C-alpha positions as CSV (number, residue, x, y, z in Angstrom):
1,M,11.9,-60.1,-2.5
2,S,12.9,-59.4,-6.0
3,I,12.2,-56.3,-8.1
4,P,9.9,-57.1,-11.0
5,E,11.4,-56.9,-14.4
6,Q,10.5,-53.8,-16.4
7,R,9.1,-54.4,-19.8
8,G,9.0,-52.1,-22.7
9,C,11.3,-51.0,-25.5
10,P,14.4,-49.1,-24.6
11,A,13.3,-46.1,-26.8
12,C,10.1,-45.7,-24.7
13,K,12.1,-45.8,-21.5
14,A,14.5,-43.2,-22.7
15,A,11.7,-40.9,-23.8
16,C,9.9,-41.2,-20.4
17,S,13.2,-40.5,-18.6
18,T,13.8,-37.4,-20.8
19,L,10.2,-36.1,-20.2
20,F,10.6,-36.6,-16.5
21,Y,13.8,-34.6,-16.4
22,L,12.4,-31.9,-18.6
23,A,9.3,-31.6,-16.3
24,A,11.6,-31.4,-13.2
25,I,13.7,-28.6,-14.8
26,V,10.5,-26.7,-15.8
27,L,9.1,-27.0,-12.2
28,L,12.4,-25.8,-10.7
29,F,12.5,-22.9,-13.1
30,L,9.0,-21.8,-12.2
31,A,9.6,-22.2,-8.5
32,S,12.8,-20.1,-8.7
33,G,10.9,-17.3,-10.5
34,N,8.3,-17.3,-7.7
35,I,11.0,-17.3,-5.0
36,A,12.8,-14.4,-6.7
37,A,9.5,-12.5,-7.0
38,A,8.7,-13.1,-3.4
39,Q,12.1,-11.8,-2.3
40,R,11.8,-8.6,-4.4
41,P,10.3,-5.9,-2.2
42,H,7.0,-4.6,-3.6
43,G,6.8,-0.8,-4.1
44,K,10.4,-0.3,-2.9
45,D,11.7,0.3,-6.4
46,K,10.1,3.8,-6.7
47,P,10.9,6.6,-4.3
48,Y,8.0,8.1,-2.4
49,A,7.2,10.8,0.1
50,L,4.9,10.3,3.1
51,I,2.3,12.7,4.3
52,F,1.6,11.7,7.9
53,G,-1.0,13.4,10.1
54,T,-3.2,13.4,13.1
55,V,-6.7,14.7,13.5
56,W,-7.2,16.5,16.8
57,S,-10.4,17.6,18.5
58,P,-10.7,21.2,20.0
59,A,-9.9,19.6,23.4
60,G,-6.6,18.2,22.0
61,Q,-7.7,14.6,21.8
62,P,-7.1,12.4,18.7
63,V,-10.3,11.8,16.7
64,Y,-11.1,8.5,15.0
65,G,-13.1,8.1,11.8
66,V,-12.6,11.6,10.2
67,R,-12.4,11.5,6.4
68,V,-9.2,13.2,5.1
69,N,-9.1,14.3,1.5
70,I,-5.7,15.0,-0.2
71,R,-5.2,16.5,-3.6
72,N,-2.4,18.0,-5.7
73,K,-2.6,21.8,-5.4
74,D,-3.1,22.1,-9.1
75,N,-6.3,20.0,-9.0
76,K,-9.7,21.1,-7.9
77,K,-11.0,17.7,-6.8
78,H,-9.4,15.5,-4.2
79,H,-7.3,12.6,-5.6
80,W,-7.0,10.5,-2.3
81,E,-9.5,9.8,0.4
82,L,-8.7,8.1,3.7
83,Y,-10.0,8.0,7.3
84,S,-8.2,8.6,10.6
85,D,-7.5,5.5,12.6
86,H,-8.2,4.9,16.3
87,N,-5.2,7.1,17.2
88,G,-6.5,9.9,14.9
89,E,-3.6,9.2,12.5
90,F,-3.5,8.9,8.7
91,A,-0.7,8.4,6.3
92,L,-0.4,8.5,2.5
93,R,2.5,7.7,0.1
94,V,2.7,10.3,-2.7
95,P,5.2,10.3,-5.6
96,A,8.6,11.8,-4.7
97,G,9.5,15.1,-6.2
98,A,8.7,18.7,-5.8
99,A,4.9,19.2,-5.3
100,D,2.4,20.9,-3.2
101,Y,-0.6,19.0,-1.7
102,I,-3.8,20.3,0.0
103,V,-4.9,18.2,3.0
104,A,-8.4,18.8,4.3
105,S,-10.8,17.1,6.7
106,S,-14.4,16.4,5.8
107,L,-16.8,15.6,8.5
108,K,-19.5,14.7,6.0
109,D,-19.9,10.9,6.0
110,S,-17.3,10.6,8.8
111,H,-17.6,7.9,11.4
112,L,-18.2,10.3,14.3
113,P,-20.8,9.9,17.1
114,K,-23.8,12.1,16.4
115,E,-23.3,13.9,19.8
116,M,-20.0,15.3,18.6
117,K,-20.6,18.7,17.2
118,L,-17.4,19.6,15.3
119,N,-16.5,21.6,12.3
120,D,-13.9,20.9,9.6
121,A,-10.3,21.9,10.2
122,P,-8.8,24.6,7.9
123,E,-7.0,23.2,4.8
124,I,-3.3,22.7,5.1
125,T,-0.8,23.0,2.3
126,V,2.0,20.5,2.4
127,H,5.2,21.0,0.3
128,I,7.2,18.0,-0.7
129,D,10.7,18.4,-2.1
130,N,11.8,14.8,-2.6
131,D,11.4,11.5,-0.8
132,E,10.7,12.7,2.7
133,R,8.1,12.4,5.5
134,E,6.0,15.5,6.3
135,D,4.0,15.5,9.6
136,I,1.0,17.6,10.0
137,G,-2.0,18.1,12.4
138,L,-5.6,18.8,11.4
139,H,-7.3,20.6,14.3
140,L,-11.1,20.4,14.1
141,Q,-13.0,23.4,15.3
């Protein structure tokens, strides 16, 4: 079997060849940028502190579905809102650096069974110095 003879002027062939190589280079450049972005850890550039806690019932059991509000001590309104998981745990990354945070439970709109009659835990002040983990317990009453 013979290869069919290509027709066309040499200038057109050179232009097509050049465009093909340029397109290949552009695709390689774009792919390498995506690979570099995928290898760069997200959020690891900035230091952070971690507030980690557990919500406890009066009987000492972890409680699921309790709303936890966290705010900077200087603010009146809470800045972050999260819920305790099935182990009663919650965690929040906050900016590293010296700061005080107020952590409070809120049983209003929590995912608790109606037969559970509980009261909110007292507010806890958490002091962060730098990029550290602070563990706390919220004890419902």
